[in-house]
C-alpha positions in Angstrom: 14.5 -108.5 -17.3 15.9 -106.9 -20.5 16.7 -108.7 -23.9 20.4 -109.4 -23.7 20.7 -109.9 -20.0 23.3 -112.6 -18.8 21.6 -114.6 -16.1 22.5 -117.6 -13.8 20.0 -120.6 -14.2 19.2 -123.3 -11.8 18.7 -126.3 -14.1 15.6 -127.9 -13.2 12.6 -129.4 -15.2 12.1 -126.0 -16.9 14.9 -124.0 -15.3 14.9 -121.2 -12.9 16.6 -118.0 -13.2 18.4 -117.3 -9.9 20.3 -114.2 -10.7 20.8 -111.4 -13.4 24.3 -110.5 -13.9 25.4 -106.9 -13.7 24.8 -105.2 -17.1 27.7 -103.5 -18.9 25.1 -101.4 -20.9 21.4 -100.9 -21.2 18.8 -99.0 -22.9 15.2 -98.5 -21.4 13.3 -98.1 -24.8 14.3 -100.2 -26.5 14.8 -102.6 -23.3 17.9 -104.3 -24.5 21.3 -104.7 -22.5 24.9 -105.5 -23.0 25.1 -104.1 -26.6 28.2 -102.4 -27.9 26.4 -100.3 -30.3 23.2 -98.9 -31.6 22.1 -98.6 -35.2 19.7 -95.7 -35.6 17.8 -96.3 -38.9 16.2 -93.3 -41.0 14.7 -93.2 -44.3 13.0 -90.3 -46.5 9.7 -92.0 -45.7 8.5 -91.8 -42.9 9.6 -88.5 -42.5 12.5 -88.6 -40.0 11.8 -87.7 -36.5 15.3 -86.0 -35.6 14.1 -85.3 -31.9 13.6 -89.2 -31.8 17.3 -89.4 -32.8 18.5 -87.0 -30.3 16.6 -89.0 -27.7 18.2 -92.4 -28.9 21.8 -90.6 -28.8 21.3 -89.4 -25.1 20.3 -92.9 -24.1 23.4 -94.2 -26.0 25.7 -91.5 -24.6 24.7 -92.1 -21.1 25.5 -95.8 -21.3 28.6 -95.6 -23.3 27.0 -97.2 -26.5 28.6 -96.1 -30.1 25.7 -94.8 -32.1 25.6 -95.3 -35.8 23.1 -93.4 -38.1 22.0 -95.3 -41.2 20.0 -93.4 -43.7 18.3 -96.2 -45.5 16.5 -96.5 -48.8 19.3 -94.3 -50.6 17.7 -95.3 -53.9 14.5 -93.1 -52.8 13.8 -89.5 -53.8 14.9 -87.4 -51.0 17.4 -89.4 -49.3 20.2 -87.2 -50.6 18.7 -84.2 -48.7 18.2 -86.4 -45.4 21.8 -87.5 -45.7 23.1 -83.7 -45.9 21.0 -82.9 -42.9 22.2 -86.0 -40.7 25.7 -85.2 -41.6 25.2 -81.5 -40.8 23.7 -82.4 -37.3 25.7 -85.5 -36.4 28.9 -85.6 -38.1 30.9 -85.0 -34.8 28.5 -87.5 -33.0 27.9 -90.7 -34.6 29.3 -92.7 -37.5 27.0 -91.9 -40.5 26.4 -94.4 -43.5 24.1 -94.2 -46.5 22.6 -97.5 -47.4 19.9 -99.2 -49.3 18.4 -102.6 -48.6 17.0 -102.7 -52.3 20.3 -102.1 -54.1 22.7 -103.3 -51.4 24.6 -99.9 -51.2 26.5 -99.7 -47.9 25.6 -103.1 -46.5 29.0 -104.5 -46.7 30.6 -101.6 -45.0 28.0 -101.8 -42.2 28.7 -105.3 -41.7 32.4 -104.4 -41.4 31.5 -101.9 -38.7 29.5 -104.3 -36.5 31.4 -107.6 -37.1 31.7 -109.3 -33.9 29.7 -106.8 -31.8 26.1 -106.9 -30.2 24.1 -104.3 -31.6 20.8 -103.1 -31.4 18.6 -101.7 -34.4 16.1 -98.8 -33.5 14.0 -96.3 -35.2 10.6 -95.3 -36.4 8.2 -98.2 -37.9 8.7 -98.9 -41.7 12.2 -97.4 -42.1 13.5 -100.8 -43.0 15.0 -102.3 -39.9 13.7 -105.7 -40.6 14.8 -105.4 -44.3 18.2 -104.3 -43.2 18.5 -107.7 -41.2 17.4 -109.7 -44.3 20.2 -108.0 -46.2 22.7 -108.7 -43.5 21.9 -112.4 -43.1 21.0 -113.0 -46.5 17.4 -114.4 -46.2 13.9 -113.3 -45.8 13.8 -114.2 -42.0 11.8 -111.2 -40.9 8.5 -110.0 -42.0 8.4 -106.5 -43.6 5.6 -104.1 -43.7 4.3 -101.5 -46.0 3.9 -97.7 -45.1 0.6 -96.5 -44.1 -0.6 -94.5 -47.0 -3.0 -92.4 -44.7 -0.4 -90.9 -42.5 3.0 -91.8 -43.7 3.7 -93.7 -40.4 4.7 -97.1 -40.3 2.8 -100.2 -39.6 4.7 -102.0 -36.6 5.5 -105.3 -37.9 8.1 -106.3 -35.3 5.9 -107.3 -32.1 8.8 -108.6 -30.2 12.7 -108.3 -29.7 14.7 -111.0 -31.2 18.6 -111.5 -31.0 19.9 -112.9 -34.3 23.3 -114.4 -34.1 25.6 -114.5 -37.4 28.3 -117.1 -37.9 31.0 -114.6 -37.3 29.7 -113.9 -33.6 27.8 -110.6 -34.6 24.6 -110.3 -32.6 21.8 -108.1 -33.8 18.6 -107.2 -31.7 15.9 -105.9 -33.9 13.4 -103.8 -32.1 9.9 -102.7 -32.1 9.5 -99.5 -34.4 8.4 -96.6 -32.4 7.2 -92.9 -33.0 7.5 -91.6 -29.6 10.2 -92.1 -26.9 10.6 -90.5 -23.4 13.8 -89.9 -21.8 14.3 -90.5 -18.2 13.7 -88.0 -15.6 16.6 -86.1 -14.6 17.8 -82.5 -13.6 17.7 -80.4 -16.8 21.2 -78.8 -16.0 22.4 -82.5 -17.0 21.1 -82.2 -20.4 23.9 -80.5 -22.2 26.4 -83.3 -21.0 24.8 -85.5 -23.4 25.4 -83.2 -26.2 29.1 -83.7 -26.8 29.3 -81.7 -29.8 28.7 -78.5 -27.4 31.6 -79.6 -25.2 34.7 -77.6 -26.9 32.4 -74.4 -26.9 30.8 -74.9 -23.3 34.4 -74.3 -21.7 34.3 -70.9 -23.0 31.0 -69.8 -21.6 30.8 -66.9 -19.2 29.0 -68.8 -16.7 30.1 -72.1 -15.0 27.3 -74.6 -15.6 25.8 -72.6 -18.4 22.7 -74.4 -19.9 23.1 -72.7 -23.2 19.5 -71.4 -22.9 18.7 -68.0 -21.5 22.3 -67.2 -20.3 24.1 -64.3 -21.9 27.9 -64.5 -23.3 27.2 -68.2 -24.2 29.7 -69.6 -26.4 27.6 -72.5 -27.5 25.1 -69.9 -29.0 27.9 -68.1 -30.5 28.9 -71.5 -32.4 25.4 -71.8 -33.4 25.3 -68.4 -35.1 28.6 -69.2 -36.4 27.5 -72.4 -38.1 29.8 -74.5 -36.0 26.9 -76.4 -34.4 23.9 -77.2 -36.5 21.1 -74.6 -35.6 18.5 -77.4 -36.1 20.1 -79.5 -33.6 20.4 -76.6 -31.0 16.8 -75.8 -31.7 15.7 -79.4 -30.6 18.1 -79.0 -27.6 16.1 -76.0 -26.5 12.7 -78.0 -27.0 14.2 -80.8 -25.1 15.3 -78.5 -22.3 12.0 -76.8 -21.8 10.3 -80.3 -21.7 12.9 -81.9 -19.2 12.9 -78.8 -17.1 8.9 -78.9 -16.8 9.1 -82.6 -15.9 11.7 -81.9 -13.2 9.8 -78.9 -11.7 6.6 -81.2 -11.6 8.4 -84.4 -10.3 6.7 -84.1 -6.8 3.2 -83.2 -8.1 
């Protein structure tokens, strides 16, 4: 069972779930189904994990879920640099917003984008997901946590997933913060299909089914060299390709 599942219930003393209806979308981590979008929250602290962002976007792309990236804590030093990096890497992939739950910057604009939809908040611990929900609903409904001074990693204050329904029909699922995420096992040749910003260039690669890794005359690698694709995002793609390839090769071990 996933949070967001639509079920058929036999009404008894306590109620019995008889059937889970087909899901239109789902994410395996966080375990949420039937959402329209995912809001990936980043902040200057803790240090953004862009590999985590890539993995969340892969999951969203696989399920036809629209990603929105929110750079929170815009009033904090370093936020401008993070926003520039996010814009460089993801401008052709996701809607990007700069917000501050402290000053209210960007909150109204975000609310317009998610109005009437079922969205899931995801990201590292202590990036401000619970504070963002409090800003949206206008009350301190969710407990917020401080950042661990020892290692700059957030203390996980969200122990469960709760769906919050607003008066306008908007539904928000707040998820546990996490610092690691494993994507499903699949053939590494599929990985590039989740990088939609590669698509226009991949059609010009010399070899059909180019993985944009060790192949020669690769148009994607040329696009990286020409600054058309962010080098940092491509380098994470290579790291992830090697990881996916190793897992695939060891799948029967």
